DSSP file (Angstrom, degrees, kcal/mol; ACC not computed):
  #  RESIDUE AA STRUCTURE BP1 BP2  ACC     N-H-->O    O-->H-N    N-H-->O    O-->H-N    TCO  KAPPA ALPHA  PHI   PSI    X-CA   Y-CA   Z-CA
    1    1 A X     >        0   0    0      0, 0.0     4,-1.8     0, 0.0     3,-0.2   0.000 360.0 360.0 360.0 -39.9  107.7  117.3  128.2
    2    2 A X  H  >  +     0   0    0      1,-0.2     4,-2.2     2,-0.2     5,-0.1   0.850 360.0  51.7 -61.6 -37.4  108.7  118.5  124.8
    3    3 A X  H  > S+     0   0    0      2,-0.2     4,-1.7     1,-0.2    -1,-0.2   0.762 106.8  56.0 -73.3 -23.8  112.4  118.6  125.5
    4    4 A X  H  > S+     0   0    0      2,-0.2     4,-2.1    -3,-0.2    -2,-0.2   0.955 110.0  44.6 -69.9 -48.3  112.1  114.9  126.8
    5    5 A X  H  X S+     0   0    0     -4,-1.8     4,-2.8     1,-0.2     5,-0.2   0.893 112.4  52.2 -59.5 -44.0  110.7  113.8  123.5
    6    6 A X  H  X S+     0   0    0     -4,-2.2     4,-2.3     1,-0.2    -1,-0.2   0.883 109.5  48.6 -61.9 -39.2  113.2  115.7  121.6
    7    7 A X  H  X S+     0   0    0     -4,-1.7     4,-2.1     2,-0.2    -2,-0.2   0.847 111.6  49.3 -69.4 -34.2  116.1  114.2  123.5
    8    8 A X  H  X S+     0   0    0     -4,-2.1     4,-2.4     2,-0.2    -2,-0.2   0.935 113.7  46.5 -73.8 -40.8  114.7  110.6  123.0
    9    9 A X  H  X S+     0   0    0     -4,-2.8     4,-2.3     1,-0.2     5,-0.2   0.927 113.3  48.9 -67.4 -40.0  114.3  111.3  119.2
   10   10 A X  H  X S+     0   0    0     -4,-2.3     4,-2.4    -5,-0.2    -1,-0.2   0.911 111.3  50.3 -63.2 -41.8  117.8  112.8  119.0
   11   11 A X  H  X S+     0   0    0     -4,-2.1     4,-2.3     1,-0.2    -2,-0.2   0.899 110.9  49.0 -63.1 -41.0  119.2  109.8  120.8
   12   12 A X  H  X S+     0   0    0     -4,-2.4     4,-2.0     2,-0.2    -2,-0.2   0.858 112.4  46.2 -67.3 -38.9  117.5  107.4  118.6
   13   13 A X  H  X S+     0   0    0     -4,-2.3     4,-2.4     2,-0.2    -2,-0.2   0.883 114.1  49.5 -69.6 -36.4  118.6  109.1  115.4
   14   14 A X  H  X S+     0   0    0     -4,-2.4     4,-2.6    -5,-0.2    -2,-0.2   0.937 111.2  48.5 -66.5 -43.4  122.2  109.4  116.7
   15   15 A X  H  X S+     0   0    0     -4,-2.3     4,-2.6    -5,-0.2    -1,-0.2   0.906 112.0  49.1 -63.1 -39.6  122.3  105.7  117.7
   16   16 A X  H  X S+     0   0    0     -4,-2.0     4,-2.0     2,-0.2    -1,-0.2   0.870 111.0  51.5 -72.2 -32.5  120.9  104.6  114.2
   17   17 A X  H  X S+     0   0    0     -4,-2.4     4,-2.2     2,-0.2    -2,-0.2   0.932 110.2  47.8 -65.3 -41.9  123.5  106.8  112.5
   18   18 A X  H  X S+     0   0    0     -4,-2.6     4,-1.6     2,-0.2    -2,-0.2   0.945 111.0  50.6 -61.5 -48.9  126.3  105.3  114.5
   19   19 A X  H  < S+     0   0    0     -4,-2.6     4,-0.4     1,-0.2    -1,-0.2   0.876 112.9  45.4 -57.4 -39.6  125.2  101.8  113.9
   20   20 A X  H >< S+     0   0    0     -4,-2.0     3,-0.6    -5,-0.2    -1,-0.2   0.870 110.8  55.4 -72.3 -32.1  124.9  102.4  110.1
   21   21 A X  H 3< S+     0   0    0     -4,-2.2    -2,-0.2     1,-0.2    -1,-0.2   0.794 113.4  37.8 -68.5 -30.6  128.2  104.1  110.0
   22   22 A X  T 3< S+     0   0    0     -4,-1.6    -1,-0.2    -5,-0.1     2,-0.2   0.308  85.4 125.8-104.3   8.9  130.2  101.3  111.6
   23   23 A X    <   -     0   0    0     -3,-0.6     2,-0.5    -4,-0.4    -3,-0.0  -0.502  53.1-142.2 -70.9 137.2  128.3   98.4  109.9
   24   24 A X        -     0   0    0     -2,-0.2     2,-0.1     1,-0.0    -2,-0.1  -0.859  22.9-113.6 -99.3 131.2  130.6   96.1  108.1
   25   25 A X        -     0   0    0     -2,-0.5     2,-0.4     1,-0.1    -1,-0.0  -0.414  29.5-123.2 -65.7 135.6  129.3   94.8  104.9
   26   26 A X        -     0   0    0      1,-0.1    -1,-0.1    -2,-0.1    -3,-0.0  -0.668  25.7-176.5 -84.8 135.3  128.7   91.0  105.0
   27   27 A X        +     0   0    0     -2,-0.4     2,-0.1     2,-0.1    -1,-0.1   0.298  52.0  99.1-109.3   4.8  130.5   89.1  102.3
   28   28 A X        -     0   0    0      1,-0.0     2,-0.3     0, 0.0    -2,-0.1  -0.492  55.2-151.4 -95.4 164.9  129.0   85.7  103.2
   29   29 A X        -     0   0    0     -2,-0.1    -2,-0.1     1,-0.0     2,-0.1  -0.877  31.9 -94.9-124.9 158.1  126.2   83.7  101.7
   30   30 A X     >  -     0   0    0     -2,-0.3     4,-2.2     1,-0.1     5,-0.2  -0.375  37.4-114.1 -68.2 159.0  123.9   81.2  103.3
   31   31 A X  H  > S+     0   0    0      1,-0.2     4,-2.5     2,-0.2     5,-0.2   0.918 113.5  50.5 -59.9 -44.7  125.0   77.6  103.0
   32   32 A X  H  > S+     0   0    0      2,-0.2     4,-2.5     1,-0.2     5,-0.2   0.913 109.4  50.2 -64.6 -43.7  122.1   76.5  100.8
   33   33 A X  H  > S+     0   0    0      1,-0.2     4,-2.6     2,-0.2    -1,-0.2   0.942 112.2  48.2 -61.4 -40.5  122.6   79.4   98.3
   34   34 A X  H  X S+     0   0    0     -4,-2.2     4,-2.6     1,-0.2    -2,-0.2   0.948 111.0  50.3 -67.3 -40.5  126.2   78.6   98.0
   35   35 A X  H  X S+     0   0    0     -4,-2.5     4,-2.3     1,-0.2    -1,-0.2   0.897 112.3  47.4 -64.9 -38.4  125.5   74.9   97.5
   36   36 A X  H  X S+     0   0    0     -4,-2.5     4,-2.6     2,-0.2     5,-0.3   0.912 112.9  49.0 -62.1 -46.5  122.9   75.7   94.8
   37   37 A X  H  X S+     0   0    0     -4,-2.6     4,-1.4    -5,-0.2    -2,-0.2   0.909 112.2  47.5 -67.2 -42.1  125.2   78.0   93.0
   38   38 A X  H  X S+     0   0    0     -4,-2.6     4,-0.9     2,-0.2    -2,-0.2   0.921 114.9  45.5 -65.4 -45.6  128.1   75.5   93.1
   39   39 A X  H  X S+     0   0    0     -4,-2.3     4,-0.8     1,-0.2     3,-0.4   0.896 115.7  43.7 -61.3 -44.2  126.0   72.6   91.8
   40   40 A X  H  X>S+     0   0    0     -4,-2.6     5,-1.2     1,-0.2     4,-1.1   0.720 102.4  67.3 -84.4 -16.8  124.3   74.4   89.1
   41   41 A X  H  <5S+     0   0    0     -4,-1.4     3,-0.3    -5,-0.3    -1,-0.2   0.890 100.1  52.0 -62.4 -35.6  127.4   76.2   88.0
   42   42 A X  H  <5S+     0   0    0     -4,-0.9    -1,-0.2    -3,-0.4    -2,-0.2   0.843 112.0  45.7 -68.9 -35.6  128.7   72.8   86.9
   43   43 A X  H  <5S-     0   0    0     -4,-0.8    -1,-0.2     2,-0.0    -2,-0.2   0.573 113.5-116.0 -86.8 -10.8  125.4   72.2   84.9
   44   44 A X  T  <5S+     0   0    0     -4,-1.1     2,-0.4    -3,-0.3     3,-0.2   0.403  89.9 102.7  92.7  -5.1  125.4   75.7   83.2
   45   45 A X     >< +     0   0    0     -5,-1.2     4,-0.9     1,-0.2     3,-0.3  -0.413  33.6 149.2-115.0  58.1  122.3   76.8   84.9
   46   46 A X  H  > S+     0   0    0     -2,-0.4     4,-0.9     1,-0.2    -1,-0.2   0.852  70.9  44.2 -63.0 -39.8  123.5   79.1   87.6
   47   47 A X  H  > S+     0   0    0     -3,-0.2     4,-3.0     1,-0.2     5,-0.3   0.803  97.1  69.1 -78.1 -28.9  120.6   81.4   87.8
   48   48 A X  H  > S+     0   0    0     -3,-0.3     4,-2.4     1,-0.2     5,-0.2   0.948 103.7  42.4 -62.9 -53.0  117.6   79.1   87.6
   49   49 A X  H  X S+     0   0    0     -4,-0.9     4,-1.7     1,-0.2    -1,-0.2   0.878 117.3  46.5 -59.2 -39.8  118.0   77.6   91.1
   50   50 A X  H  X S+     0   0    0     -4,-0.9     4,-2.8     2,-0.2    -1,-0.2   0.922 110.9  52.7 -72.5 -40.1  118.9   80.8   92.8
   51   51 A X  H  X S+     0   0    0     -4,-3.0     4,-2.7     1,-0.2     5,-0.2   0.906 109.6  47.5 -59.5 -42.0  116.0   82.6   91.1
   52   52 A X  H  X S+     0   0    0     -4,-2.4     4,-2.3    -5,-0.3    -1,-0.2   0.918 112.3  51.3 -68.7 -35.6  113.4   80.1   92.2
   53   53 A X  H  X S+     0   0    0     -4,-1.7     4,-2.4    -5,-0.2    -2,-0.2   0.908 110.2  47.5 -64.1 -43.1  114.8   80.2   95.7
   54   54 A X  H  X S+     0   0    0     -4,-2.8     4,-2.0     2,-0.2    -1,-0.2   0.886 111.1  51.8 -67.0 -37.2  114.6   83.9   95.9
   55   55 A X  H  X S+     0   0    0     -4,-2.7     4,-1.9    -5,-0.2    -2,-0.2   0.884 110.9  49.4 -67.5 -34.1  111.0   83.9   94.5
   56   56 A X  H  X S+     0   0    0     -4,-2.3     4,-1.7     2,-0.2    -2,-0.2   0.943 111.8  45.4 -60.6 -48.5  110.0   81.4   97.1
   57   57 A X  H  X S+     0   0    0     -4,-2.4     4,-0.7     1,-0.2    -2,-0.2   0.838 116.6  48.1 -69.5 -30.8  111.6   83.3  100.0
   58   58 A X  H  X S+     0   0    0     -4,-2.0     4,-0.9    -5,-0.2    -1,-0.2   0.831 108.2  53.9 -78.2 -28.3  110.0   86.5   98.7
   59   59 A X  H  X S+     0   0    0     -4,-1.9     4,-2.6     1,-0.2     5,-0.2   0.892  96.0  66.8 -76.2 -37.0  106.5   85.1   98.1
   60   60 A X  H  X S+     0   0    0     -4,-1.7     4,-2.1     1,-0.2     5,-0.2   0.909 101.2  44.3 -50.7 -53.5  106.0   83.7  101.7
   61   61 A X  H  X S+     0   0    0     -4,-0.7     4,-2.8     1,-0.2    -1,-0.2   0.872 112.7  53.6 -64.0 -33.2  105.8   87.0  103.6
   62   62 A X  H  X S+     0   0    0     -4,-0.9     4,-2.8     1,-0.2    -1,-0.2   0.946 110.2  46.9 -65.1 -45.6  103.6   88.5  101.0
   63   63 A X  H  X S+     0   0    0     -4,-2.6     4,-1.6     1,-0.2    -2,-0.2   0.857 112.8  49.0 -62.9 -36.5  101.2   85.6  101.3
   64   64 A X  H  X S+     0   0    0     -4,-2.1     4,-2.4    -5,-0.2    -1,-0.2   0.905 113.5  46.4 -67.2 -46.6  101.2   85.8  105.1
   65   65 A X  H  X S+     0   0    0     -4,-2.8     4,-3.0    -5,-0.2    -2,-0.2   0.895 110.3  52.5 -65.7 -35.8  100.6   89.5  105.0
   66   66 A X  H  X S+     0   0    0     -4,-2.8     4,-1.8    -5,-0.2    -1,-0.2   0.886 110.4  48.7 -63.7 -38.6   97.8   89.2  102.5
   67   67 A X  H  X S+     0   0    0     -4,-1.6     4,-2.3     2,-0.2     5,-0.2   0.930 110.7  51.3 -65.5 -46.8   96.1   86.6  104.6
   68   68 A X  H  X S+     0   0    0     -4,-2.4     4,-2.4     1,-0.2    -2,-0.2   0.934 112.5  46.1 -58.9 -48.1   96.4   88.8  107.8
   69   69 A X  H  X S+     0   0    0     -4,-3.0     4,-2.7     1,-0.2    -1,-0.2   0.841 109.0  53.8 -67.4 -30.3   94.9   91.8  106.0
   70   70 A X  H  X S+     0   0    0     -4,-1.8     4,-2.3     2,-0.2    -1,-0.2   0.876 110.2  47.3 -67.9 -36.0   92.1   89.8  104.6
   71   71 A X  H  X S+     0   0    0     -4,-2.3     4,-2.4     2,-0.2     5,-0.2   0.934 113.4  49.4 -71.5 -42.5   91.2   88.6  108.1
   72   72 A X  H  X S+     0   0    0     -4,-2.4     4,-3.1    -5,-0.2     5,-0.2   0.941 112.2  48.8 -58.9 -47.1   91.4   92.2  109.4
   73   73 A X  H  X S+     0   0    0     -4,-2.7     4,-2.9     1,-0.2    -2,-0.2   0.924 110.8  48.8 -62.1 -44.6   89.3   93.4  106.5
   74   74 A X  H  X S+     0   0    0     -4,-2.3     4,-2.7     2,-0.2     5,-0.2   0.935 113.2  47.3 -59.0 -45.8   86.6   90.8  107.1
   75   75 A X  H  X S+     0   0    0     -4,-2.4     4,-2.4     1,-0.2     5,-0.2   0.962 114.7  47.6 -64.0 -48.1   86.5   91.6  110.8
   76   76 A X  H  X S+     0   0    0     -4,-3.1     4,-1.8     1,-0.2    -1,-0.2   0.893 112.7  48.2 -58.8 -38.9   86.3   95.3  110.0
   77   77 A X  H  X S+     0   0    0     -4,-2.9     4,-1.4    -5,-0.2    -1,-0.2   0.882 111.8  49.3 -70.9 -36.0   83.6   94.8  107.5
   78   78 A X  H  X S+     0   0    0     -4,-2.7     4,-0.7     1,-0.2    -1,-0.2   0.825 111.1  49.3 -71.3 -29.7   81.6   92.6  109.8
   79   79 A X  H  < S+     0   0    0     -4,-2.4    -2,-0.2    -5,-0.2    -1,-0.2   0.811 109.1  53.3 -77.8 -27.6   81.8   95.0  112.7
   80   80 A X  H  < S+     0   0    0     -4,-1.8    -2,-0.2    -5,-0.2    -1,-0.2   0.826 108.9  48.3 -74.1 -30.3   80.7   97.9  110.4
   81   81 A X  H  <        0   0    0     -4,-1.4    -1,-0.2     1,-0.2    -2,-0.2   0.658 360.0 360.0 -83.0 -14.5   77.6   96.2  109.2
   82   82 A X     <        0   0    0     -4,-0.7    -1,-0.2    -5,-0.1    -2,-0.1   0.479 360.0 360.0 -81.7 360.0   76.5   95.2  112.7
């Protein structure tokens, strides 16, 4: 049984190493980011639009995870008091 687990782990690490070794860096941008950068470059405020977009995209997962953990905490607290 131990040899089987070792073989699976070794295979997983080897696959991850190969995938990371042959990964090609992406040089592209999303269409919206490019449009904002081109439009705001003409106005002189290149960073403002991009920074707001990045903050918005960054905040949504944190809000969702916080809500999920709050619900789990409330359920755990209610179960422990019963």
